C-alpha beads as a LAMMPS data file, in Angstrom:
LAMMPS data file: protein, C-alpha beads

434 atoms
433 bonds

1 atom types
1 bond types

-500.0 500.0 xlo xhi
-500.0 500.0 ylo yhi
-500.0 500.0 zlo zhi

Masses

1 110.0

Atoms # bond

1 1 1 0.000 0.000 0.000
2 1 1 1.473 3.309 -1.088
3 1 1 0.163 6.252 0.914
4 1 1 0.329 8.546 -2.088
5 1 1 -2.026 6.197 -3.961
6 1 1 -4.612 6.415 -1.164
7 1 1 -4.319 10.210 -1.175
8 1 1 -4.759 10.313 -4.928
9 1 1 -7.770 8.014 -4.889
10 1 1 -9.468 10.034 -2.173
11 1 1 -8.588 13.254 -4.003
12 1 1 -10.358 11.856 -7.055
13 1 1 -13.483 11.031 -5.060
14 1 1 -13.010 7.278 -4.705
15 1 1 -14.187 5.339 -1.676
16 1 1 -11.478 3.585 0.292
17 1 1 -12.122 0.161 1.737
18 1 1 -12.410 0.204 5.554
19 1 1 -9.263 -1.898 5.866
20 1 1 -7.339 0.565 3.667
21 1 1 -8.429 3.531 5.743
22 1 1 -7.681 1.704 8.988
23 1 1 -4.222 0.731 7.727
24 1 1 -3.496 4.370 6.850
25 1 1 -4.597 5.620 10.261
26 1 1 -2.694 2.924 12.134
27 1 1 0.462 3.682 10.136
28 1 1 0.076 7.360 11.017
29 1 1 -0.276 6.496 14.698
30 1 1 3.011 4.564 14.453
31 1 1 4.657 7.637 12.856
32 1 1 5.179 5.724 9.615
33 1 1 3.152 8.362 7.737
34 1 1 4.486 11.933 7.980
35 1 1 2.255 14.858 8.903
36 1 1 2.502 16.342 5.424
37 1 1 0.971 13.241 3.857
38 1 1 -1.798 13.010 6.455
39 1 1 -2.448 16.732 5.920
40 1 1 -2.842 16.076 2.197
41 1 1 -5.221 13.213 2.952
42 1 1 -7.328 15.409 5.263
43 1 1 -7.588 18.053 2.558
44 1 1 -8.641 15.380 0.061
45 1 1 -11.375 14.306 2.505
46 1 1 -12.416 17.936 2.955
47 1 1 -13.124 18.267 -0.769
48 1 1 -14.245 14.716 -1.608
49 1 1 -16.039 13.685 1.581
50 1 1 -16.396 10.186 2.994
51 1 1 -18.938 7.412 2.697
52 1 1 -20.782 6.090 5.750
53 1 1 -18.505 3.035 5.732
54 1 1 -15.417 5.247 5.741
55 1 1 -16.773 7.401 8.574
56 1 1 -17.522 4.248 10.563
57 1 1 -13.977 2.967 10.010
58 1 1 -12.524 6.323 11.109
59 1 1 -14.710 6.464 14.221
60 1 1 -13.827 2.885 15.145
61 1 1 -10.117 3.629 14.798
62 1 1 -10.384 6.673 17.044
63 1 1 -12.315 4.644 19.613
64 1 1 -9.723 1.867 19.604
65 1 1 -7.185 4.368 20.934
66 1 1 -9.585 5.730 23.574
67 1 1 -9.381 5.419 27.332
68 1 1 -13.114 5.271 28.126
69 1 1 -14.521 7.363 30.941
70 1 1 -16.178 4.968 33.373
71 1 1 -19.354 6.518 34.772
72 1 1 -20.976 3.226 35.796
73 1 1 -20.842 4.312 39.449
74 1 1 -23.073 7.279 38.614
75 1 1 -26.739 6.180 38.574
76 1 1 -29.246 7.615 36.136
77 1 1 -29.520 8.249 32.413
78 1 1 -26.563 10.327 31.280
79 1 1 -27.231 12.950 28.609
80 1 1 -25.125 15.868 27.449
81 1 1 -25.435 18.576 24.832
82 1 1 -22.902 19.619 22.248
83 1 1 -22.827 22.668 20.015
84 1 1 -20.676 23.118 16.943
85 1 1 -20.156 26.656 18.228
86 1 1 -21.472 30.026 17.249
87 1 1 -21.168 33.700 18.040
88 1 1 -22.921 34.428 21.329
89 1 1 -23.786 30.772 21.893
90 1 1 -23.979 30.308 25.651
91 1 1 -26.725 27.651 25.633
92 1 1 -24.502 25.113 27.439
93 1 1 -24.664 27.321 30.530
94 1 1 -28.479 27.438 30.364
95 1 1 -29.851 24.198 28.893
96 1 1 -27.587 21.920 30.953
97 1 1 -28.607 23.408 34.351
98 1 1 -32.272 23.293 33.329
99 1 1 -31.995 19.617 32.362
100 1 1 -30.015 18.745 35.493
101 1 1 -32.584 20.479 37.701
102 1 1 -35.179 18.173 36.120
103 1 1 -33.239 15.077 37.179
104 1 1 -31.060 14.362 34.140
105 1 1 -27.413 13.444 34.844
106 1 1 -25.368 15.793 32.665
107 1 1 -21.605 15.227 32.225
108 1 1 -20.490 18.214 30.131
109 1 1 -17.022 17.540 28.748
110 1 1 -16.470 20.846 27.014
111 1 1 -13.619 22.429 25.070
112 1 1 -11.697 25.615 24.708
113 1 1 -12.057 27.171 21.308
114 1 1 -9.920 28.684 18.590
115 1 1 -11.040 31.383 16.199
116 1 1 -13.669 34.056 16.428
117 1 1 -15.349 33.001 19.691
118 1 1 -14.488 31.446 23.027
119 1 1 -15.648 27.969 23.955
120 1 1 -17.765 26.920 26.924
121 1 1 -14.705 26.386 29.121
122 1 1 -13.379 29.846 28.283
123 1 1 -16.684 31.360 29.348
124 1 1 -16.875 29.398 32.584
125 1 1 -13.252 30.177 33.421
126 1 1 -14.083 33.877 33.357
127 1 1 -15.771 33.135 36.710
128 1 1 -12.992 33.708 39.289
129 1 1 -11.910 30.424 40.844
130 1 1 -13.989 28.181 38.577
131 1 1 -12.101 24.909 38.005
132 1 1 -12.541 22.893 34.836
133 1 1 -9.641 20.471 35.351
134 1 1 -11.696 17.917 37.246
135 1 1 -10.193 14.504 37.817
136 1 1 -12.280 11.465 36.948
137 1 1 -13.052 10.889 40.630
138 1 1 -14.054 14.542 41.092
139 1 1 -16.267 14.343 38.025
140 1 1 -18.030 11.215 39.305
141 1 1 -18.486 12.719 42.779
142 1 1 -19.956 15.938 41.436
143 1 1 -22.319 14.101 39.088
144 1 1 -23.534 12.033 42.026
145 1 1 -23.984 15.053 44.270
146 1 1 -25.033 17.815 41.849
147 1 1 -26.090 16.004 38.678
148 1 1 -24.080 18.358 36.449
149 1 1 -20.386 18.998 35.920
150 1 1 -18.370 20.942 33.363
151 1 1 -14.939 19.522 32.725
152 1 1 -12.161 19.731 30.183
153 1 1 -11.969 16.462 28.348
154 1 1 -8.554 14.869 28.697
155 1 1 -6.569 14.794 25.421
156 1 1 -5.586 11.280 26.476
157 1 1 -9.214 10.129 26.323
158 1 1 -9.092 9.777 22.523
159 1 1 -5.409 10.405 21.697
160 1 1 -5.708 9.629 17.977
161 1 1 -8.426 12.262 17.676
162 1 1 -6.390 14.803 19.661
163 1 1 -3.489 14.392 17.257
164 1 1 -5.682 14.665 14.169
165 1 1 -7.460 17.676 15.672
166 1 1 -4.214 19.650 15.887
167 1 1 -3.461 18.772 12.260
168 1 1 -6.987 19.788 11.192
169 1 1 -6.666 23.117 12.984
170 1 1 -3.457 23.828 11.093
171 1 1 -4.734 22.719 7.691
172 1 1 -8.147 24.471 7.621
173 1 1 -10.003 21.143 7.629
174 1 1 -11.826 21.468 10.967
175 1 1 -15.113 22.076 9.113
176 1 1 -14.929 18.821 7.155
177 1 1 -18.279 17.110 7.809
178 1 1 -17.075 13.482 8.034
179 1 1 -13.991 14.407 10.068
180 1 1 -16.142 16.446 12.432
181 1 1 -18.729 13.682 12.803
182 1 1 -16.138 11.026 13.614
183 1 1 -14.251 13.299 16.022
184 1 1 -17.305 14.378 18.019
185 1 1 -18.928 10.965 18.154
186 1 1 -15.729 9.152 19.142
187 1 1 -15.523 11.403 22.209
188 1 1 -19.226 10.935 22.949
189 1 1 -18.938 7.156 22.769
190 1 1 -15.814 7.183 24.926
191 1 1 -17.681 9.150 27.604
192 1 1 -20.229 6.373 28.201
193 1 1 -23.175 8.678 27.523
194 1 1 -26.616 7.212 27.003
195 1 1 -27.737 10.043 24.748
196 1 1 -26.752 13.436 23.447
197 1 1 -28.429 16.533 22.037
198 1 1 -26.429 18.251 19.314
199 1 1 -26.880 21.832 18.158
200 1 1 -25.423 22.271 14.676
201 1 1 -25.017 25.934 13.771
202 1 1 -25.383 26.984 10.158
203 1 1 -24.773 30.451 8.750
204 1 1 -22.127 33.160 8.755
205 1 1 -21.291 32.698 12.434
206 1 1 -21.331 28.895 12.509
207 1 1 -18.797 26.329 11.451
208 1 1 -20.957 25.371 8.470
209 1 1 -22.285 27.900 5.981
210 1 1 -24.753 25.681 4.108
211 1 1 -27.762 23.868 5.543
212 1 1 -27.202 20.833 3.322
213 1 1 -23.817 20.266 4.991
214 1 1 -25.330 20.731 8.431
215 1 1 -27.988 18.157 7.600
216 1 1 -25.326 15.712 6.391
217 1 1 -23.381 16.176 9.626
218 1 1 -26.517 15.584 11.686
219 1 1 -27.368 12.432 9.757
220 1 1 -23.841 11.068 10.156
221 1 1 -23.807 11.657 13.902
222 1 1 -27.222 10.103 14.409
223 1 1 -26.208 7.076 12.314
224 1 1 -22.959 6.557 14.270
225 1 1 -24.895 6.730 17.540
226 1 1 -27.504 4.217 16.380
227 1 1 -24.846 1.721 15.358
228 1 1 -23.535 1.939 18.926
229 1 1 -27.000 1.657 20.482
230 1 1 -26.911 5.293 21.637
231 1 1 -29.432 8.053 20.995
232 1 1 -28.675 11.401 19.398
233 1 1 -31.039 14.170 18.398
234 1 1 -29.581 16.993 16.323
235 1 1 -31.028 20.458 15.926
236 1 1 -29.906 22.554 12.970
237 1 1 -30.125 26.183 14.042
238 1 1 -29.610 29.547 12.395
239 1 1 -26.355 31.386 13.129
240 1 1 -26.483 34.276 10.672
241 1 1 -26.806 36.779 13.518
242 1 1 -25.345 36.379 17.030
243 1 1 -27.404 34.412 19.529
244 1 1 -28.653 36.745 22.241
245 1 1 -27.035 40.133 22.734
246 1 1 -23.714 39.315 24.471
247 1 1 -20.531 38.171 22.722
248 1 1 -17.534 37.689 24.996
249 1 1 -16.766 35.386 27.882
250 1 1 -17.759 37.172 31.111
251 1 1 -20.446 39.068 29.197
252 1 1 -21.976 35.748 28.161
253 1 1 -21.948 34.459 31.745
254 1 1 -23.937 37.565 32.681
255 1 1 -26.459 36.921 29.915
256 1 1 -26.736 33.244 30.861
257 1 1 -27.567 34.344 34.412
258 1 1 -30.237 36.739 33.124
259 1 1 -31.709 34.025 30.925
260 1 1 -31.888 31.529 33.799
261 1 1 -33.790 34.232 35.705
262 1 1 -36.220 34.455 32.763
263 1 1 -35.167 37.960 31.724
264 1 1 -32.899 36.921 28.877
265 1 1 -33.181 37.476 25.113
266 1 1 -36.091 35.808 23.353
267 1 1 -33.999 33.830 20.865
268 1 1 -31.521 32.549 23.452
269 1 1 -34.302 31.588 25.852
270 1 1 -36.294 29.738 23.188
271 1 1 -33.330 27.710 21.925
272 1 1 -32.083 26.889 25.421
273 1 1 -35.532 25.650 26.437
274 1 1 -35.769 23.418 23.370
275 1 1 -32.307 21.953 23.956
276 1 1 -33.118 21.352 27.626
277 1 1 -36.447 19.748 26.719
278 1 1 -34.778 17.278 24.383
279 1 1 -32.202 16.436 27.059
280 1 1 -35.053 15.841 29.538
281 1 1 -36.875 13.638 27.030
282 1 1 -33.777 11.593 26.126
283 1 1 -33.038 11.360 29.850
284 1 1 -36.339 9.489 30.222
285 1 1 -37.682 11.946 32.777
286 1 1 -40.839 12.417 30.694
287 1 1 -42.710 10.175 28.281
288 1 1 -43.156 12.776 25.526
289 1 1 -41.270 15.752 24.153
290 1 1 -44.312 17.911 24.906
291 1 1 -44.125 17.028 28.594
292 1 1 -40.388 17.698 28.496
293 1 1 -40.963 21.190 27.105
294 1 1 -43.426 21.901 29.917
295 1 1 -40.906 20.695 32.496
296 1 1 -38.068 22.781 31.032
297 1 1 -40.311 25.834 31.117
298 1 1 -41.297 25.096 34.719
299 1 1 -37.657 24.753 35.790
300 1 1 -36.929 28.120 34.219
301 1 1 -39.903 29.868 35.822
302 1 1 -39.389 28.498 39.324
303 1 1 -35.663 29.285 39.336
304 1 1 -34.507 25.659 39.614
305 1 1 -32.131 25.951 36.665
306 1 1 -30.689 29.169 38.060
307 1 1 -30.080 27.570 41.451
308 1 1 -28.529 24.504 39.788
309 1 1 -26.035 26.713 37.925
310 1 1 -25.130 28.405 41.218
311 1 1 -24.664 24.991 42.807
312 1 1 -22.302 23.925 40.015
313 1 1 -20.270 27.133 40.249
314 1 1 -19.785 26.641 43.991
315 1 1 -18.939 22.941 43.571
316 1 1 -16.220 23.820 41.036
317 1 1 -14.539 26.494 43.135
318 1 1 -16.245 29.643 41.889
319 1 1 -18.281 32.238 43.716
320 1 1 -21.983 31.709 42.915
321 1 1 -22.661 35.355 43.808
322 1 1 -21.282 36.330 40.396
323 1 1 -24.717 35.478 38.980
324 1 1 -26.243 38.230 41.152
325 1 1 -23.350 40.684 41.316
326 1 1 -21.801 41.136 37.899
327 1 1 -19.143 43.424 39.391
328 1 1 -17.517 40.242 40.750
329 1 1 -16.834 39.129 37.171
330 1 1 -14.041 40.592 35.016
331 1 1 -15.220 43.950 33.682
332 1 1 -13.866 46.020 30.804
333 1 1 -12.278 49.437 31.272
334 1 1 -14.022 51.235 28.425
335 1 1 -16.826 51.063 25.865
336 1 1 -17.023 52.255 22.250
337 1 1 -20.479 52.913 20.797
338 1 1 -21.283 52.010 17.190
339 1 1 -24.043 54.249 15.806
340 1 1 -26.518 53.689 12.996
341 1 1 -25.591 55.678 9.882
342 1 1 -29.231 55.969 8.784
343 1 1 -32.841 55.361 9.754
344 1 1 -34.301 52.039 8.704
345 1 1 -34.718 48.379 9.583
346 1 1 -31.889 46.105 10.666
347 1 1 -31.937 43.441 7.965
348 1 1 -28.705 41.690 8.856
349 1 1 -26.041 41.418 11.568
350 1 1 -23.193 39.308 10.224
351 1 1 -22.324 36.995 13.100
352 1 1 -18.895 36.196 11.684
353 1 1 -17.894 39.859 11.518
354 1 1 -19.081 40.437 15.090
355 1 1 -17.114 37.417 16.295
356 1 1 -13.979 38.543 14.465
357 1 1 -14.282 42.013 15.998
358 1 1 -14.649 40.527 19.491
359 1 1 -11.535 38.457 18.815
360 1 1 -9.575 41.531 17.758
361 1 1 -10.021 43.070 21.185
362 1 1 -9.084 39.849 22.979
363 1 1 -12.241 37.744 23.418
364 1 1 -10.778 34.696 21.662
365 1 1 -7.500 33.077 20.670
366 1 1 -6.008 32.071 17.330
367 1 1 -3.524 29.595 18.813
368 1 1 -3.696 27.434 21.910
369 1 1 -0.918 29.314 23.707
370 1 1 -2.688 32.690 23.477
371 1 1 -4.479 34.155 26.489
372 1 1 -8.099 35.316 26.338
373 1 1 -9.205 38.568 27.967
374 1 1 -12.392 37.435 29.775
375 1 1 -13.737 40.976 30.257
376 1 1 -13.980 42.159 26.662
377 1 1 -16.583 41.657 23.962
378 1 1 -19.570 43.131 22.184
379 1 1 -23.069 43.870 23.435
380 1 1 -25.698 44.293 20.740
381 1 1 -28.412 46.870 21.313
382 1 1 -30.569 45.735 18.387
383 1 1 -31.468 42.510 16.602
384 1 1 -32.507 41.743 13.032
385 1 1 -35.980 43.106 12.289
386 1 1 -35.826 46.097 14.616
387 1 1 -36.281 49.663 13.356
388 1 1 -33.542 52.125 14.246
389 1 1 -33.106 55.861 13.891
390 1 1 -30.035 57.558 12.499
391 1 1 -27.521 57.943 15.315
392 1 1 -29.069 55.195 17.461
393 1 1 -26.638 52.838 19.235
394 1 1 -26.323 49.541 17.356
395 1 1 -23.864 47.953 19.762
396 1 1 -21.056 48.655 22.200
397 1 1 -17.518 47.281 22.182
398 1 1 -16.204 46.655 25.698
399 1 1 -12.400 46.779 25.776
400 1 1 -9.388 46.843 28.092
401 1 1 -6.849 47.890 25.448
402 1 1 -7.185 50.311 22.530
403 1 1 -4.558 48.475 20.459
404 1 1 -6.962 47.143 17.783
405 1 1 -10.081 48.976 18.852
406 1 1 -10.432 51.119 15.718
407 1 1 -10.007 48.062 13.500
408 1 1 -12.600 46.161 15.522
409 1 1 -15.022 49.082 15.344
410 1 1 -14.747 49.136 11.546
411 1 1 -15.367 45.390 11.438
412 1 1 -18.517 45.795 13.544
413 1 1 -19.798 48.694 11.445
414 1 1 -19.562 46.483 8.350
415 1 1 -21.573 43.749 10.092
416 1 1 -24.827 45.722 10.212
417 1 1 -27.189 45.978 7.249
418 1 1 -29.858 48.684 7.426
419 1 1 -32.567 48.917 4.761
420 1 1 -35.802 50.769 4.107
421 1 1 -37.908 47.608 4.225
422 1 1 -38.144 45.118 7.114
423 1 1 -36.626 41.672 6.499
424 1 1 -38.611 38.484 6.118
425 1 1 -39.045 36.549 9.342
426 1 1 -36.793 33.512 9.724
427 1 1 -36.869 30.467 11.992
428 1 1 -34.209 29.929 14.642
429 1 1 -34.577 26.123 14.599
430 1 1 -34.359 25.008 10.975
431 1 1 -34.514 21.219 11.259
432 1 1 -34.477 18.357 13.761
433 1 1 -32.718 15.110 12.834
434 1 1 -33.014 11.901 14.857

Bonds

1 1 1 2
2 1 2 3
3 1 3 4
4 1 4 5
5 1 5 6
6 1 6 7
7 1 7 8
8 1 8 9
9 1 9 10
10 1 10 11
11 1 11 12
12 1 12 13
13 1 13 14
14 1 14 15
15 1 15 16
16 1 16 17
17 1 17 18
18 1 18 19
19 1 19 20
20 1 20 21
21 1 21 22
22 1 22 23
23 1 23 24
24 1 24 25
25 1 25 26
26 1 26 27
27 1 27 28
28 1 28 29
29 1 29 30
30 1 30 31
31 1 31 32
32 1 32 33
33 1 33 34
34 1 34 35
35 1 35 36
36 1 36 37
37 1 37 38
38 1 38 39
39 1 39 40
40 1 40 41
41 1 41 42
42 1 42 43
43 1 43 44
44 1 44 45
45 1 45 46
46 1 46 47
47 1 47 48
48 1 48 49
49 1 49 50
50 1 50 51
51 1 51 52
52 1 52 53
53 1 53 54
54 1 54 55
55 1 55 56
56 1 56 57
57 1 57 58
58 1 58 59
59 1 59 60
60 1 60 61
61 1 61 62
62 1 62 63
63 1 63 64
64 1 64 65
65 1 65 66
66 1 66 67
67 1 67 68
68 1 68 69
69 1 69 70
70 1 70 71
71 1 71 72
72 1 72 73
73 1 73 74
74 1 74 75
75 1 75 76
76 1 76 77
77 1 77 78
78 1 78 79
79 1 79 80
80 1 80 81
81 1 81 82
82 1 82 83
83 1 83 84
84 1 84 85
85 1 85 86
86 1 86 87
87 1 87 88
88 1 88 89
89 1 89 90
90 1 90 91
91 1 91 92
92 1 92 93
93 1 93 94
94 1 94 95
95 1 95 96
96 1 96 97
97 1 97 98
98 1 98 99
99 1 99 100
100 1 100 101
101 1 101 102
102 1 102 103
103 1 103 104
104 1 104 105
105 1 105 106
106 1 106 107
107 1 107 108
108 1 108 109
109 1 109 110
110 1 110 111
111 1 111 112
112 1 112 113
113 1 113 114
114 1 114 115
115 1 115 116
116 1 116 117
117 1 117 118
118 1 118 119
119 1 119 120
120 1 120 121
121 1 121 122
122 1 122 123
123 1 123 124
124 1 124 125
125 1 125 126
126 1 126 127
127 1 127 128
128 1 128 129
129 1 129 130
130 1 130 131
131 1 131 132
132 1 132 133
133 1 133 134
134 1 134 135
135 1 135 136
136 1 136 137
137 1 137 138
138 1 138 139
139 1 139 140
140 1 140 141
141 1 141 142
142 1 142 143
143 1 143 144
144 1 144 145
145 1 145 146
146 1 146 147
147 1 147 148
148 1 148 149
149 1 149 150
150 1 150 151
151 1 151 152
152 1 152 153
153 1 153 154
154 1 154 155
155 1 155 156
156 1 156 157
157 1 157 158
158 1 158 159
159 1 159 160
160 1 160 161
161 1 161 162
162 1 162 163
163 1 163 164
164 1 164 165
165 1 165 166
166 1 166 167
167 1 167 168
168 1 168 169
169 1 169 170
170 1 170 171
171 1 171 172
172 1 172 173
173 1 173 174
174 1 174 175
175 1 175 176
176 1 176 177
177 1 177 178
178 1 178 179
179 1 179 180
180 1 180 181
181 1 181 182
182 1 182 183
183 1 183 184
184 1 184 185
185 1 185 186
186 1 186 187
187 1 187 188
188 1 188 189
189 1 189 190
190 1 190 191
191 1 191 192
192 1 192 193
193 1 193 194
194 1 194 195
195 1 195 196
196 1 196 197
197 1 197 198
198 1 198 199
199 1 199 200
200 1 200 201
201 1 201 202
202 1 202 203
203 1 203 204
204 1 204 205
205 1 205 206
206 1 206 207
207 1 207 208
208 1 208 209
209 1 209 210
210 1 210 211
211 1 211 212
212 1 212 213
213 1 213 214
214 1 214 215
215 1 215 216
216 1 216 217
217 1 217 218
218 1 218 219
219 1 219 220
220 1 220 221
221 1 221 222
222 1 222 223
223 1 223 224
224 1 224 225
225 1 225 226
226 1 226 227
227 1 227 228
228 1 228 229
229 1 229 230
230 1 230 231
231 1 231 232
232 1 232 233
233 1 233 234
234 1 234 235
235 1 235 236
236 1 236 237
237 1 237 238
238 1 238 239
239 1 239 240
240 1 240 241
241 1 241 242
242 1 242 243
243 1 243 244
244 1 244 245
245 1 245 246
246 1 246 247
247 1 247 248
248 1 248 249
249 1 249 250
250 1 250 251
251 1 251 252
252 1 252 253
253 1 253 254
254 1 254 255
255 1 255 256
256 1 256 257
257 1 257 258
258 1 258 259
259 1 259 260
260 1 260 261
261 1 261 262
262 1 262 263
263 1 263 264
264 1 264 265
265 1 265 266
266 1 266 267
267 1 267 268
268 1 268 269
269 1 269 270
270 1 270 271
271 1 271 272
272 1 272 273
273 1 273 274
274 1 274 275
275 1 275 276
276 1 276 277
277 1 277 278
278 1 278 279
279 1 279 280
280 1 280 281
281 1 281 282
282 1 282 283
283 1 283 284
284 1 284 285
285 1 285 286
286 1 286 287
287 1 287 288
288 1 288 289
289 1 289 290
290 1 290 291
291 1 291 292
292 1 292 293
293 1 293 294
294 1 294 295
295 1 295 296
296 1 296 297
297 1 297 298
298 1 298 299
299 1 299 300
300 1 300 301
301 1 301 302
302 1 302 303
303 1 303 304
304 1 304 305
305 1 305 306
306 1 306 307
307 1 307 308
308 1 308 309
309 1 309 310
310 1 310 311
311 1 311 312
312 1 312 313
313 1 313 314
314 1 314 315
315 1 315 316
316 1 316 317
317 1 317 318
318 1 318 319
319 1 319 320
320 1 320 321
321 1 321 322
322 1 322 323
323 1 323 324
324 1 324 325
325 1 325 326
326 1 326 327
327 1 327 328
328 1 328 329
329 1 329 330
330 1 330 331
331 1 331 332
332 1 332 333
333 1 333 334
334 1 334 335
335 1 335 336
336 1 336 337
337 1 337 338
338 1 338 339
339 1 339 340
340 1 340 341
341 1 341 342
342 1 342 343
343 1 343 344
344 1 344 345
345 1 345 346
346 1 346 347
347 1 347 348
348 1 348 349
349 1 349 350
350 1 350 351
351 1 351 352
352 1 352 353
353 1 353 354
354 1 354 355
355 1 355 356
356 1 356 357
357 1 357 358
358 1 358 359
359 1 359 360
360 1 360 361
361 1 361 362
362 1 362 363
363 1 363 364
364 1 364 365
365 1 365 366
366 1 366 367
367 1 367 368
368 1 368 369
369 1 369 370
370 1 370 371
371 1 371 372
372 1 372 373
373 1 373 374
374 1 374 375
375 1 375 376
376 1 376 377
377 1 377 378
378 1 378 379
379 1 379 380
380 1 380 381
381 1 381 382
382 1 382 383
383 1 383 384
384 1 384 385
385 1 385 386
386 1 386 387
387 1 387 388
388 1 388 389
389 1 389 390
390 1 390 391
391 1 391 392
392 1 392 393
393 1 393 394
394 1 394 395
395 1 395 396
396 1 396 397
397 1 397 398
398 1 398 399
399 1 399 400
400 1 400 401
401 1 401 402
402 1 402 403
403 1 403 404
404 1 404 405
405 1 405 406
406 1 406 407
407 1 407 408
408 1 408 409
409 1 409 410
410 1 410 411
411 1 411 412
412 1 412 413
413 1 413 414
414 1 414 415
415 1 415 416
416 1 416 417
417 1 417 418
418 1 418 419
419 1 419 420
420 1 420 421
421 1 421 422
422 1 422 423
423 1 423 424
424 1 424 425
425 1 425 426
426 1 426 427
427 1 427 428
428 1 428 429
429 1 429 430
430 1 430 431
431 1 431 432
432 1 432 433
433 1 433 434
């Protein structure tokens, strides 16, 4: 078997036999295939895709290297949620506490993020003292006592995936649908989950720009889960404008707190409730999804989800008072207002541009050794569909350094589209798969 022949065949759109793909991956794990050849193969996959059989072979290989997380000592149905990531997406800090307050056991093995936005761990770590480096024993104990824990997944859990992930990040192949499906599901299967709810973002601020690709990813993940006797439901959701109003780590913790107190943005509240409901349903707390929606709503209204989030913060070393006193969170030193250049209707807020601007002032990292400024970010004052007057505030940039502030302000100004006519209404949840 010549590696270059496999690369060429995949480049030309051919399907590799499972044993060929497995042999390639095993040779790479033994360092018999150099990074440059595996990088070429990943790029070939990015453009040519993979069949279901190839995705299964890749997932199985990743799992063979895994050190499974044993949660057998934790009673109850274990369900988590996973998002492909989007600008202003703080649903993991809302849906998970709501589901846990309803009796679902929720092990949230989250990640730090690269690119335009911070990941769930970055947001939680903006809470002073909050620990995400839980040991396996600490994770089990907290799940038994609290029912919810947020922890950084160990890179040793699925080492073959961790190695490929670094290569994908450096070759612009992270968004490859089959590579993403295998990577995510290998970690899910290694975590001994019973079920998972997946939020796949599509649009300018999501990892996938086209709904057809998002649907393909959802179908792949559901199929992998079924073959392993697990349950996955995937929601495909719109990410053309930021979710909620806050973009930035501590700012998003504040908005998550407001949402759990039922005074959050309409779009963020609606999506979080739907994600929580599906976690409750898959967690077998209710017999129907309708009953699960009612329970999620009840846990929001009676403050149970809010109290559960406080309980988790305290259990992981943080001060739960941050949810009541935002001055205890990192706060920016200054704010720059972005004003509307004309009167009209907001017909678009490019989520990608907003995320890039937030990153320019320190809200995210481009490499894993960079440090995030937890205090900075963007707060929108308007959403798509609203009417604004000339000179009205569209958003505010919260900063601690003026180094790239002007550049970020220009990026944000370009993100807003203002027209004479109101836009057509769009749905936040586009599809459900599984």
